[in-house]
DRENMAR-426837 format. One record per residue: residue number from 1; x, y, z of N, C-alpha, C, O, CB in turn. Coordinates in Angstrom, 1 decimal, always signed. Glycine has a CB too. Example, Ala and Ser with C-alpha at 12.3 -4.5 7.8 and 13.67 -1.06 7.14 Angstrom:
BEGIN
<atom n="1" n_X="+13.2" n_Y="-5.7" n_Z="+7.8" ca_X="+12.3" ca_Y="-4.5" ca_Z="+7.8" c_X="+13.2" c_Y="-3.3" c_Z="+7.8" o_X="+14.2" o_Y="-3.3" o_Z="+8.5" cb_X="+11.3" cb_Y="-4.5" cb_Z="+9.0"/>
<atom n="2" n_X="+12.8" n_Y="-2.2" n_Z="+7.1" ca_X="+13.7" ca_Y="-1.1" ca_Z="+7.1" c_X="+12.9" c_Y="+0.0" c_Z="+7.9" o_X="+13.4" o_Y="+1.1" o_Z="+8.0" cb_X="+14.1" cb_Y="-0.6" cb_Z="+5.7"/>
This chain:
BEGIN
<atom n="1" n_X="-83.5" n_Y="+160.6" n_Z="+119.8" ca_X="-85.0" ca_Y="+161.2" ca_Z="+118.8" c_X="-85.7" c_Y="+161.8" c_Z="+119.2" o_X="-85.8" o_Y="+161.5" o_Z="+120.4" cb_X="-86.0" cb_Y="+160.4" cb_Z="+118.2"/>
<atom n="2" n_X="-86.6" n_Y="+163.0" n_Z="+118.6" ca_X="-87.1" ca_Y="+163.8" ca_Z="+119.2" c_X="-88.8" c_Y="+163.3" c_Z="+119.3" o_X="-89.5" o_Y="+162.6" o_Z="+118.5" cb_X="-86.7" cb_Y="+165.2" cb_Z="+118.6"/>
<atom n="3" n_X="-89.1" n_Y="+163.9" n_Z="+120.4" ca_X="-90.6" ca_Y="+163.2" ca_Z="+120.4" c_X="-91.8" c_Y="+164.1" c_Z="+119.7" o_X="-92.0" o_Y="+165.3" o_Z="+119.7" cb_X="-91.2" cb_Y="+163.0" cb_Z="+122.1"/>
<atom n="4" n_X="-92.6" n_Y="+162.8" n_Z="+119.0" ca_X="-93.5" ca_Y="+163.9" ca_Z="+118.1" c_X="-94.8" c_Y="+163.4" c_Z="+118.5" o_X="-95.2" o_Y="+162.4" o_Z="+119.0" cb_X="-93.3" cb_Y="+163.9" cb_Z="+116.3"/>
<atom n="5" n_X="-95.2" n_Y="+164.5" n_Z="+118.1" ca_X="-96.9" ca_Y="+165.1" ca_Z="+118.5" c_X="-97.4" c_Y="+164.7" c_Z="+117.2" o_X="-97.0" o_Y="+165.1" o_Z="+116.1" cb_X="-97.2" cb_Y="+167.0" cb_Z="+118.8"/>
<atom n="6" n_X="-98.7" n_Y="+163.9" n_Z="+117.4" ca_X="-99.6" ca_Y="+163.9" ca_Z="+115.7" c_X="-100.4" c_Y="+165.6" c_Z="+115.7" o_X="-100.8" o_Y="+166.2" o_Z="+116.7" cb_X="-101.4" cb_Y="+162.3" cb_Z="+115.7"/>
<atom n="7" n_X="-100.3" n_Y="+166.1" n_Z="+114.7" ca_X="-100.9" ca_Y="+167.0" ca_Z="+114.5" c_X="-102.2" c_Y="+167.2" c_Z="+114.1" o_X="-102.7" o_Y="+168.3" o_Z="+114.2" cb_X="-100.3" cb_Y="+167.5" cb_Z="+113.8"/>
<atom n="8" n_X="-102.9" n_Y="+166.2" n_Z="+113.7" ca_X="-104.2" ca_Y="+166.1" ca_Z="+113.2" c_X="-104.2" c_Y="+165.0" c_Z="+112.0" o_X="-103.4" o_Y="+165.1" o_Z="+111.0" cb_X="-104.8" cb_Y="+167.5" cb_Z="+112.8"/>
<atom n="9" n_X="-105.2" n_Y="+163.6" n_Z="+112.4" ca_X="-105.4" ca_Y="+162.7" ca_Z="+111.2" c_X="-105.7" c_Y="+163.1" c_Z="+110.3" o_X="-106.6" o_Y="+163.9" o_Z="+110.5" cb_X="-106.2" cb_Y="+161.8" cb_Z="+111.2"/>
<atom n="10" n_X="-105.2" n_Y="+162.9" n_Z="+108.8" ca_X="-105.3" ca_Y="+163.7" ca_Z="+107.6" c_X="-105.1" c_Y="+162.3" c_Z="+106.4" o_X="-104.1" o_Y="+161.8" o_Z="+106.0" cb_X="-104.0" cb_Y="+165.2" cb_Z="+107.5"/>
<atom n="11" n_X="-106.7" n_Y="+162.2" n_Z="+106.1" ca_X="-106.4" ca_Y="+161.6" ca_Z="+104.6" c_X="-106.0" c_Y="+162.6" c_Z="+103.5" o_X="-106.5" o_Y="+163.7" o_Z="+103.4" cb_X="-107.7" cb_Y="+160.8" cb_Z="+104.0"/>
<atom n="12" n_X="-105.1" n_Y="+162.1" n_Z="+102.8" ca_X="-104.4" ca_Y="+163.1" ca_Z="+102.0" c_X="-104.6" c_Y="+162.2" c_Z="+100.5" o_X="-104.6" o_Y="+162.9" o_Z="+99.5" cb_X="-102.5" cb_Y="+163.5" cb_Z="+102.6"/>
<atom n="13" n_X="-104.7" n_Y="+160.5" n_Z="+100.2" ca_X="-104.6" ca_Y="+159.9" ca_Z="+99.0" c_X="-105.9" c_Y="+161.0" c_Z="+98.1" o_X="-107.0" o_Y="+161.3" o_Z="+98.6" cb_X="-104.8" cb_Y="+158.1" cb_Z="+99.4"/>
<atom n="14" n_X="-105.6" n_Y="+161.2" n_Z="+97.3" ca_X="-106.6" ca_Y="+161.4" ca_Z="+96.0" c_X="-107.2" c_Y="+162.6" c_Z="+96.2" o_X="-108.2" o_Y="+163.0" o_Z="+95.7" cb_X="-107.9" cb_Y="+160.3" cb_Z="+95.8"/>
<atom n="15" n_X="-106.4" n_Y="+163.5" n_Z="+97.3" ca_X="-106.8" ca_Y="+165.1" ca_Z="+97.7" c_X="-106.3" c_Y="+166.2" c_Z="+96.5" o_X="-106.5" o_Y="+167.4" o_Z="+96.7" cb_X="-106.1" cb_Y="+165.6" cb_Z="+99.4"/>
<atom n="16" n_X="-105.7" n_Y="+165.8" n_Z="+95.5" ca_X="-105.6" ca_Y="+167.1" ca_Z="+94.7" c_X="-104.4" c_Y="+167.4" c_Z="+95.0" o_X="-103.6" o_Y="+166.7" o_Z="+95.6" cb_X="-106.6" cb_Y="+168.1" cb_Z="+95.1"/>
<atom n="17" n_X="-104.1" n_Y="+168.6" n_Z="+94.6" ca_X="-103.2" ca_Y="+169.4" ca_Z="+94.5" c_X="-102.5" c_Y="+170.0" c_Z="+95.4" o_X="-101.4" o_Y="+170.5" o_Z="+95.3" cb_X="-103.6" cb_Y="+170.1" cb_Z="+93.8"/>
<atom n="18" n_X="-103.5" n_Y="+170.0" n_Z="+96.8" ca_X="-102.8" ca_Y="+170.8" ca_Z="+98.0" c_X="-103.3" c_Y="+170.0" c_Z="+99.4" o_X="-104.5" o_Y="+169.7" o_Z="+99.6" cb_X="-103.3" cb_Y="+172.7" cb_Z="+98.0"/>
<atom n="19" n_X="-102.5" n_Y="+169.9" n_Z="+100.0" ca_X="-102.9" ca_Y="+169.5" ca_Z="+101.6" c_X="-104.7" c_Y="+170.0" c_Z="+101.9" o_X="-105.1" o_Y="+171.2" o_Z="+101.8" cb_X="-101.6" cb_Y="+170.7" cb_Z="+102.9"/>
<atom n="20" n_X="-105.4" n_Y="+168.6" n_Z="+102.2" ca_X="-106.9" ca_Y="+169.5" ca_Z="+102.1" c_X="-106.9" c_Y="+170.3" c_Z="+103.3" o_X="-107.5" o_Y="+171.3" o_Z="+103.3" cb_X="-108.5" cb_Y="+168.5" cb_Z="+102.0"/>
<atom n="21" n_X="-106.1" n_Y="+169.8" n_Z="+104.6" ca_X="-106.2" ca_Y="+170.3" ca_Z="+106.0" c_X="-106.0" c_Y="+171.8" c_Z="+106.5" o_X="-105.7" o_Y="+171.8" o_Z="+107.6" cb_X="-105.3" cb_Y="+169.6" cb_Z="+106.8"/>
<atom n="22" n_X="-106.1" n_Y="+172.5" n_Z="+106.1" ca_X="-105.7" ca_Y="+174.6" ca_Z="+106.2" c_X="-104.9" c_Y="+174.6" c_Z="+107.7" o_X="-104.2" o_Y="+175.5" o_Z="+108.1" cb_X="-107.7" cb_Y="+176.2" cb_Z="+106.3"/>
<atom n="23" n_X="-105.1" n_Y="+173.4" n_Z="+108.7" ca_X="-104.5" ca_Y="+173.1" ca_Z="+109.7" c_X="-102.8" c_Y="+172.8" c_Z="+110.0" o_X="-102.0" o_Y="+173.0" o_Z="+110.9" cb_X="-105.3" cb_Y="+172.1" cb_Z="+109.9"/>
<atom n="24" n_X="-102.7" n_Y="+172.2" n_Z="+108.8" ca_X="-101.0" ca_Y="+171.7" ca_Z="+108.5" c_X="-101.2" c_Y="+172.8" c_Z="+107.6" o_X="-102.1" o_Y="+172.2" o_Z="+107.1" cb_X="-100.5" cb_Y="+169.9" cb_Z="+107.8"/>
<atom n="25" n_X="-101.2" n_Y="+173.8" n_Z="+107.1" ca_X="-100.5" ca_Y="+174.7" ca_Z="+106.0" c_X="-99.6" c_Y="+175.7" c_Z="+107.7" o_X="-98.6" o_Y="+176.3" o_Z="+107.7" cb_X="-102.1" cb_Y="+176.1" cb_Z="+104.5"/>
<atom n="26" n_X="-100.1" n_Y="+175.5" n_Z="+108.6" ca_X="-98.9" ca_Y="+176.2" ca_Z="+110.0" c_X="-97.5" c_Y="+175.4" c_Z="+109.8" o_X="-96.4" o_Y="+175.9" o_Z="+109.6" cb_X="-99.7" cb_Y="+175.6" cb_Z="+112.0"/>
<atom n="27" n_X="-97.8" n_Y="+173.9" n_Z="+109.9" ca_X="-96.5" ca_Y="+173.4" ca_Z="+110.1" c_X="-95.8" c_Y="+173.2" c_Z="+109.0" o_X="-94.6" o_Y="+173.1" o_Z="+109.1" cb_X="-96.5" cb_Y="+172.3" cb_Z="+110.8"/>
<atom n="28" n_X="-96.6" n_Y="+173.0" n_Z="+107.5" ca_X="-95.6" ca_Y="+173.2" ca_Z="+106.6" c_X="-95.1" c_Y="+174.8" c_Z="+106.1" o_X="-95.5" o_Y="+175.6" o_Z="+105.3" cb_X="-96.1" cb_Y="+172.6" cb_Z="+105.5"/>
<atom n="29" n_X="-94.1" n_Y="+174.7" n_Z="+106.9" ca_X="-93.1" ca_Y="+175.9" ca_Z="+106.9" c_X="-92.2" c_Y="+175.9" c_Z="+106.5" o_X="-91.6" o_Y="+175.1" o_Z="+107.2" cb_X="-92.7" cb_Y="+176.4" cb_Z="+107.7"/>
<atom n="30" n_X="-91.6" n_Y="+176.3" n_Z="+105.8" ca_X="-89.8" ca_Y="+176.3" ca_Z="+105.9" c_X="-89.0" c_Y="+176.2" c_Z="+107.0" o_X="-89.2" o_Y="+177.1" o_Z="+107.8" cb_X="-89.1" cb_Y="+177.5" cb_Z="+105.5"/>
<atom n="31" n_X="-88.2" n_Y="+175.3" n_Z="+107.4" ca_X="-87.8" ca_Y="+175.5" ca_Z="+109.1" c_X="-88.2" c_Y="+174.6" c_Z="+109.8" o_X="-87.1" o_Y="+174.0" o_Z="+109.9" cb_X="-88.4" cb_Y="+176.7" cb_Z="+109.8"/>
<atom n="32" n_X="-88.9" n_Y="+174.1" n_Z="+110.2" ca_X="-90.1" ca_Y="+173.3" ca_Z="+110.1" c_X="-89.7" c_Y="+171.7" c_Z="+110.5" o_X="-89.5" o_Y="+171.3" o_Z="+109.3" cb_X="-90.8" cb_Y="+173.4" cb_Z="+108.5"/>
<atom n="33" n_X="-89.4" n_Y="+170.4" n_Z="+111.5" ca_X="-89.2" ca_Y="+169.2" ca_Z="+111.1" c_X="-90.6" c_Y="+168.7" c_Z="+111.5" o_X="-91.3" o_Y="+169.0" o_Z="+112.4" cb_X="-88.0" cb_Y="+168.6" cb_Z="+111.8"/>
<atom n="34" n_X="-90.9" n_Y="+167.8" n_Z="+110.3" ca_X="-91.8" ca_Y="+166.8" ca_Z="+109.8" c_X="-91.1" c_Y="+165.6" c_Z="+110.5" o_X="-90.1" o_Y="+165.6" o_Z="+111.2" cb_X="-92.0" cb_Y="+166.6" cb_Z="+108.1"/>
<atom n="35" n_X="-92.1" n_Y="+164.6" n_Z="+110.2" ca_X="-92.4" ca_Y="+163.2" ca_Z="+109.8" c_X="-93.7" c_Y="+162.9" c_Z="+108.8" o_X="-94.7" o_Y="+163.7" o_Z="+108.6" cb_X="-92.5" cb_Y="+162.4" cb_Z="+111.1"/>
<atom n="36" n_X="-93.5" n_Y="+162.1" n_Z="+108.4" ca_X="-94.7" ca_Y="+161.8" ca_Z="+107.6" c_X="-94.7" c_Y="+160.6" c_Z="+106.6" o_X="-93.6" o_Y="+160.2" o_Z="+106.2" cb_X="-95.0" cb_Y="+163.0" cb_Z="+106.9"/>
<atom n="37" n_X="-95.7" n_Y="+160.0" n_Z="+106.2" ca_X="-95.7" ca_Y="+158.4" ca_Z="+105.5" c_X="-95.5" c_Y="+159.1" c_Z="+104.2" o_X="-95.8" o_Y="+160.3" o_Z="+104.2" cb_X="-97.2" cb_Y="+157.2" cb_Z="+105.7"/>
<atom n="38" n_X="-95.2" n_Y="+158.4" n_Z="+103.1" ca_X="-95.5" ca_Y="+158.5" ca_Z="+101.6" c_X="-95.0" c_Y="+157.1" c_Z="+101.5" o_X="-94.0" o_Y="+156.4" o_Z="+101.9" cb_X="-94.7" cb_Y="+159.9" cb_Z="+100.5"/>
<atom n="39" n_X="-96.6" n_Y="+156.9" n_Z="+100.5" ca_X="-96.2" ca_Y="+155.1" ca_Z="+100.5" c_X="-95.8" c_Y="+154.1" c_Z="+101.4" o_X="-96.6" o_Y="+154.2" o_Z="+102.3" cb_X="-95.1" cb_Y="+154.8" cb_Z="+99.8"/>
<atom n="40" n_X="-95.3" n_Y="+153.5" n_Z="+101.5" ca_X="-94.5" ca_Y="+152.2" ca_Z="+102.8" c_X="-93.6" c_Y="+153.0" c_Z="+103.8" o_X="-93.3" o_Y="+152.7" o_Z="+104.9" cb_X="-93.2" cb_Y="+150.9" cb_Z="+102.0"/>
<atom n="41" n_X="-93.1" n_Y="+154.1" n_Z="+102.8" ca_X="-91.9" ca_Y="+155.2" ca_Z="+103.0" c_X="-92.1" c_Y="+155.8" c_Z="+104.8" o_X="-93.3" o_Y="+155.9" o_Z="+104.9" cb_X="-92.1" cb_Y="+156.9" cb_Z="+101.6"/>
<atom n="42" n_X="-91.6" n_Y="+156.0" n_Z="+105.6" ca_X="-91.7" ca_Y="+156.9" ca_Z="+106.4" c_X="-90.8" c_Y="+158.1" c_Z="+106.7" o_X="-89.7" o_Y="+157.9" o_Z="+107.3" cb_X="-91.9" cb_Y="+156.3" cb_Z="+107.2"/>
<atom n="43" n_X="-91.1" n_Y="+159.2" n_Z="+106.4" ca_X="-89.9" ca_Y="+159.7" ca_Z="+106.4" c_X="-89.8" c_Y="+160.7" c_Z="+107.5" o_X="-90.5" o_Y="+160.6" o_Z="+108.5" cb_X="-89.6" cb_Y="+160.1" cb_Z="+105.2"/>
<atom n="44" n_X="-88.7" n_Y="+161.9" n_Z="+107.3" ca_X="-88.5" ca_Y="+162.7" ca_Z="+108.2" c_X="-87.4" c_Y="+163.9" c_Z="+108.1" o_X="-86.3" o_Y="+163.6" o_Z="+108.2" cb_X="-88.3" cb_Y="+161.9" cb_Z="+109.2"/>
<atom n="45" n_X="-87.6" n_Y="+164.8" n_Z="+107.9" ca_X="-86.5" ca_Y="+166.0" ca_Z="+107.5" c_X="-86.9" c_Y="+167.8" c_Z="+108.0" o_X="-87.9" o_Y="+168.1" o_Z="+108.5" cb_X="-86.5" cb_Y="+165.9" cb_Z="+105.7"/>
<atom n="46" n_X="-86.0" n_Y="+168.6" n_Z="+107.8" ca_X="-87.0" ca_Y="+170.3" ca_Z="+107.8" c_X="-87.2" c_Y="+170.5" c_Z="+106.3" o_X="-86.6" o_Y="+170.3" o_Z="+105.3" cb_X="-85.9" cb_Y="+172.0" cb_Z="+108.6"/>
<atom n="47" n_X="-88.6" n_Y="+171.0" n_Z="+106.9" ca_X="-88.9" ca_Y="+171.8" ca_Z="+105.4" c_X="-88.0" c_Y="+172.6" c_Z="+104.9" o_X="-87.5" o_Y="+173.4" o_Z="+105.7" cb_X="-90.1" cb_Y="+172.7" cb_Z="+105.3"/>
<atom n="48" n_X="-87.4" n_Y="+172.7" n_Z="+103.6" ca_X="-86.7" ca_Y="+173.9" ca_Z="+102.7" c_X="-87.3" c_Y="+174.9" c_Z="+102.3" o_X="-86.8" o_Y="+176.0" o_Z="+102.7" cb_X="-86.3" cb_Y="+173.6" cb_Z="+101.7"/>
<atom n="49" n_X="-88.6" n_Y="+174.9" n_Z="+101.2" ca_X="-89.5" ca_Y="+175.1" ca_Z="+100.8" c_X="-90.7" c_Y="+174.9" c_Z="+100.7" o_X="-91.1" o_Y="+174.1" o_Z="+101.5" cb_X="-89.3" cb_Y="+175.1" cb_Z="+100.4"/>
<atom n="50" n_X="-91.3" n_Y="+175.4" n_Z="+100.1" ca_X="-92.7" ca_Y="+175.2" ca_Z="+99.8" c_X="-93.5" c_Y="+175.9" c_Z="+98.6" o_X="-93.6" o_Y="+177.1" o_Z="+98.6" cb_X="-93.3" cb_Y="+175.5" cb_Z="+100.9"/>
<atom n="51" n_X="-94.2" n_Y="+175.1" n_Z="+97.5" ca_X="-94.5" ca_Y="+175.5" ca_Z="+96.7" c_X="-95.6" c_Y="+177.0" c_Z="+97.0" o_X="-95.9" o_Y="+177.2" o_Z="+98.2" cb_X="-94.9" cb_Y="+174.3" cb_Z="+96.0"/>
<atom n="52" n_X="-95.9" n_Y="+177.5" n_Z="+96.3" ca_X="-97.2" ca_Y="+178.5" ca_Z="+96.7" c_X="-98.6" c_Y="+177.9" c_Z="+96.8" o_X="-99.6" o_Y="+178.4" o_Z="+97.3" cb_X="-97.4" cb_Y="+179.6" cb_Z="+95.7"/>
<atom n="53" n_X="-98.4" n_Y="+177.2" n_Z="+96.3" ca_X="-100.1" ca_Y="+176.4" ca_Z="+96.0" c_X="-100.0" c_Y="+175.2" c_Z="+96.7" o_X="-101.0" o_Y="+174.5" o_Z="+96.3" cb_X="-100.7" cb_Y="+176.0" cb_Z="+94.3"/>
<atom n="54" n_X="-99.0" n_Y="+174.5" n_Z="+97.8" ca_X="-98.7" ca_Y="+173.6" ca_Z="+98.6" c_X="-99.2" c_Y="+172.3" c_Z="+98.2" o_X="-99.9" o_Y="+171.5" o_Z="+98.8" cb_X="-99.0" cb_Y="+174.0" cb_Z="+99.8"/>
<atom n="55" n_X="-98.6" n_Y="+172.4" n_Z="+97.1" ca_X="-99.3" ca_Y="+171.1" ca_Z="+96.2" c_X="-97.6" c_Y="+170.3" c_Z="+95.9" o_X="-97.5" o_Y="+169.5" o_Z="+95.0" cb_X="-100.3" cb_Y="+171.9" cb_Z="+94.1"/>
<atom n="56" n_X="-96.6" n_Y="+170.6" n_Z="+96.5" ca_X="-95.3" ca_Y="+169.7" ca_Z="+96.9" c_X="-94.1" c_Y="+170.7" c_Z="+97.7" o_X="-94.1" o_Y="+171.9" o_Z="+97.6" cb_X="-94.5" cb_Y="+168.9" cb_Z="+95.4"/>
<atom n="57" n_X="-93.5" n_Y="+170.3" n_Z="+98.1" ca_X="-93.0" ca_Y="+170.9" ca_Z="+99.0" c_X="-91.2" c_Y="+170.2" c_Z="+99.1" o_X="-90.9" o_Y="+169.0" o_Z="+98.6" cb_X="-94.2" cb_Y="+170.5" cb_Z="+100.4"/>
<atom n="58" n_X="-90.3" n_Y="+171.0" n_Z="+99.6" ca_X="-88.8" ca_Y="+169.8" ca_Z="+99.5" c_X="-88.1" c_Y="+169.7" c_Z="+100.8" o_X="-87.2" o_Y="+170.5" o_Z="+100.7" cb_X="-87.3" cb_Y="+170.3" cb_Z="+98.3"/>
<atom n="59" n_X="-88.1" n_Y="+169.2" n_Z="+101.7" ca_X="-87.0" ca_Y="+168.8" ca_Z="+102.7" c_X="-86.0" c_Y="+168.3" c_Z="+102.6" o_X="-85.6" o_Y="+167.7" o_Z="+101.7" cb_X="-87.2" cb_Y="+168.1" cb_Z="+103.4"/>
<atom n="60" n_X="-85.3" n_Y="+168.6" n_Z="+103.7" ca_X="-83.2" ca_Y="+167.9" ca_Z="+103.6" c_X="-83.8" c_Y="+166.7" c_Z="+105.0" o_X="-83.9" o_Y="+167.0" o_Z="+106.2" cb_X="-81.1" cb_Y="+169.7" cb_Z="+104.4"/>
<atom n="61" n_X="-84.0" n_Y="+165.6" n_Z="+104.3" ca_X="-84.0" ca_Y="+164.6" ca_Z="+104.9" c_X="-83.4" c_Y="+164.3" c_Z="+105.8" o_X="-82.2" o_Y="+164.8" o_Z="+105.8" cb_X="-83.8" cb_Y="+164.0" cb_Z="+104.3"/>
<atom n="62" n_X="-83.9" n_Y="+163.3" n_Z="+107.2" ca_X="-82.9" ca_Y="+162.9" ca_Z="+107.9" c_X="-81.8" c_Y="+161.6" c_Z="+107.9" o_X="-81.8" o_Y="+160.6" o_Z="+107.2" cb_X="-83.6" cb_Y="+162.9" cb_Z="+108.9"/>
<atom n="63" n_X="-80.8" n_Y="+161.9" n_Z="+108.7" ca_X="-80.0" ca_Y="+160.6" ca_Z="+108.0" c_X="-79.2" c_Y="+160.5" c_Z="+106.9" o_X="-78.8" o_Y="+159.4" o_Z="+106.4" cb_X="-80.7" cb_Y="+159.8" cb_Z="+107.6"/>
<atom n="64" n_X="-78.8" n_Y="+162.0" n_Z="+106.6" ca_X="-78.1" ca_Y="+162.3" ca_Z="+105.8" c_X="-78.9" c_Y="+162.1" c_Z="+103.9" o_X="-78.3" o_Y="+162.4" o_Z="+102.9" cb_X="-76.8" cb_Y="+161.5" cb_Z="+106.3"/>
<atom n="65" n_X="-80.0" n_Y="+161.6" n_Z="+103.8" ca_X="-80.9" ca_Y="+161.3" ca_Z="+102.6" c_X="-80.9" c_Y="+162.4" c_Z="+101.0" o_X="-81.2" o_Y="+162.2" o_Z="+99.9" cb_X="-82.4" cb_Y="+161.3" cb_Z="+103.2"/>
<atom n="66" n_X="-80.6" n_Y="+163.6" n_Z="+101.9" ca_X="-80.7" ca_Y="+164.6" ca_Z="+101.1" c_X="-81.5" c_Y="+165.0" c_Z="+100.8" o_X="-82.5" o_Y="+164.6" o_Z="+101.4" cb_X="-80.3" cb_Y="+164.7" cb_Z="+100.3"/>
<atom n="67" n_X="-81.5" n_Y="+165.9" n_Z="+99.8" ca_X="-83.1" ca_Y="+167.1" ca_Z="+99.8" c_X="-84.0" c_Y="+166.2" c_Z="+98.7" o_X="-83.5" o_Y="+165.7" o_Z="+97.7" cb_X="-82.8" cb_Y="+169.3" cb_Z="+99.0"/>
<atom n="68" n_X="-85.1" n_Y="+166.1" n_Z="+98.9" ca_X="-86.2" ca_Y="+165.4" ca_Z="+98.4" c_X="-87.3" c_Y="+166.3" c_Z="+97.8" o_X="-87.4" o_Y="+167.3" o_Z="+98.5" cb_X="-86.7" cb_Y="+164.5" cb_Z="+99.5"/>
<atom n="69" n_X="-87.9" n_Y="+166.4" n_Z="+97.2" ca_X="-89.5" ca_Y="+166.6" ca_Z="+96.9" c_X="-90.3" c_Y="+166.3" c_Z="+97.2" o_X="-90.6" o_Y="+165.3" o_Z="+96.5" cb_X="-89.9" cb_Y="+166.5" cb_Z="+96.2"/>
<atom n="70" n_X="-91.3" n_Y="+166.5" n_Z="+98.1" ca_X="-92.2" ca_Y="+165.3" ca_Z="+98.5" c_X="-94.0" c_Y="+166.1" c_Z="+97.3" o_X="-94.3" o_Y="+167.3" o_Z="+97.3" cb_X="-92.5" cb_Y="+165.3" cb_Z="+101.1"/>
<atom n="71" n_X="-94.3" n_Y="+165.3" n_Z="+96.8" ca_X="-95.9" ca_Y="+165.7" ca_Z="+96.0" c_X="-96.8" c_Y="+165.3" c_Z="+97.7" o_X="-96.9" o_Y="+164.3" o_Z="+98.4" cb_X="-96.5" cb_Y="+164.2" cb_Z="+94.1"/>
<atom n="72" n_X="-97.4" n_Y="+166.8" n_Z="+97.7" ca_X="-98.5" ca_Y="+166.7" ca_Z="+99.1" c_X="-99.8" c_Y="+165.4" c_Z="+98.5" o_X="-100.4" o_Y="+164.8" o_Z="+99.4" cb_X="-99.5" cb_Y="+168.8" cb_Z="+99.4"/>
<atom n="73" n_X="-100.0" n_Y="+165.2" n_Z="+97.3" ca_X="-101.2" ca_Y="+164.3" ca_Z="+97.0" c_X="-100.7" c_Y="+162.7" c_Z="+97.5" o_X="-101.4" o_Y="+161.7" o_Z="+97.4" cb_X="-101.5" cb_Y="+164.4" cb_Z="+95.2"/>
<atom n="74" n_X="-99.0" n_Y="+162.9" n_Z="+98.0" ca_X="-99.0" ca_Y="+161.6" ca_Z="+97.8" c_X="-98.5" c_Y="+161.3" c_Z="+99.7" o_X="-98.1" o_Y="+160.3" o_Z="+100.2" cb_X="-97.8" cb_Y="+161.1" cb_Z="+96.3"/>
<atom n="75" n_X="-98.7" n_Y="+162.5" n_Z="+100.2" ca_X="-98.6" ca_Y="+162.1" ca_Z="+101.8" c_X="-99.8" c_Y="+161.6" c_Z="+102.5" o_X="-100.8" o_Y="+162.3" o_Z="+102.6" cb_X="-98.3" cb_Y="+163.3" cb_Z="+102.6"/>
<atom n="76" n_X="-99.6" n_Y="+160.1" n_Z="+103.3" ca_X="-100.6" ca_Y="+159.6" ca_Z="+104.2" c_X="-100.9" c_Y="+160.3" c_Z="+105.5" o_X="-102.1" o_Y="+160.5" o_Z="+105.8" cb_X="-100.2" cb_Y="+158.3" cb_Z="+104.5"/>
<atom n="77" n_X="-100.2" n_Y="+160.7" n_Z="+106.1" ca_X="-100.3" ca_Y="+161.5" ca_Z="+107.5" c_X="-98.7" c_Y="+162.0" c_Z="+107.8" o_X="-97.6" o_Y="+161.5" o_Z="+107.5" cb_X="-101.0" cb_Y="+160.3" cb_Z="+109.0"/>
<atom n="78" n_X="-99.2" n_Y="+163.5" n_Z="+108.6" ca_X="-98.2" ca_Y="+164.2" ca_Z="+108.8" c_X="-97.9" c_Y="+164.7" c_Z="+110.1" o_X="-98.9" o_Y="+165.2" o_Z="+110.6" cb_X="-98.2" cb_Y="+165.2" cb_Z="+108.1"/>
<atom n="79" n_X="-96.6" n_Y="+164.6" n_Z="+110.8" ca_X="-96.7" ca_Y="+164.9" ca_Z="+111.8" c_X="-95.4" c_Y="+166.2" c_Z="+112.4" o_X="-94.2" o_Y="+166.1" o_Z="+112.0" cb_X="-96.7" cb_Y="+163.6" cb_Z="+112.3"/>
<atom n="80" n_X="-95.9" n_Y="+167.2" n_Z="+113.1" ca_X="-94.7" ca_Y="+168.3" ca_Z="+113.4" c_X="-93.9" c_Y="+167.1" c_Z="+114.6" o_X="-94.4" o_Y="+166.2" o_Z="+115.2" cb_X="-95.5" cb_Y="+170.2" cb_Z="+114.2"/>
<atom n="81" n_X="-92.5" n_Y="+167.8" n_Z="+114.7" ca_X="-91.6" ca_Y="+166.8" ca_Z="+115.4" c_X="-91.4" c_Y="+168.4" c_Z="+116.3" o_X="-91.3" o_Y="+169.5" o_Z="+115.8" cb_X="-90.0" cb_Y="+165.9" cb_Z="+114.4"/>
<atom n="82" n_X="-91.5" n_Y="+167.9" n_Z="+118.1" ca_X="-91.0" ca_Y="+168.9" ca_Z="+118.7" c_X="-89.3" c_Y="+169.4" c_Z="+118.7" o_X="-88.4" o_Y="+168.6" o_Z="+118.5" cb_X="-91.6" cb_Y="+168.6" cb_Z="+119.9"/>
<atom n="83" n_X="-89.1" n_Y="+170.1" n_Z="+118.9" ca_X="-87.6" ca_Y="+171.2" ca_Z="+119.3" c_X="-87.0" c_Y="+170.0" c_Z="+120.4" o_X="-87.5" o_Y="+169.7" o_Z="+121.5" cb_X="-88.1" cb_Y="+173.2" cb_Z="+120.5"/>
<atom n="84" n_X="-85.8" n_Y="+169.3" n_Z="+119.5" ca_X="-85.1" ca_Y="+168.8" ca_Z="+121.0" c_X="-84.4" c_Y="+169.8" c_Z="+121.9" o_X="-84.0" o_Y="+169.4" o_Z="+123.0" cb_X="-84.1" cb_Y="+167.8" cb_Z="+120.8"/>
């Protein structure tokens, strides 16, 4: 399992249509491997696509869980994983 580094603590609940911290825009890029929390669920996967307004993004979830659409306003915390 790759070692994860916390990008920056982020409070995203009720933040509106986009990630509130511009520091996350550079890690919310197709091809990046991320780990984040959505409600009680911790997810990880590779970013596949990002909406132009950063309101949501698609990931290929780890563990064979398929492609998932994630609303940025539902994300409680986000981390960028280092390369293996």
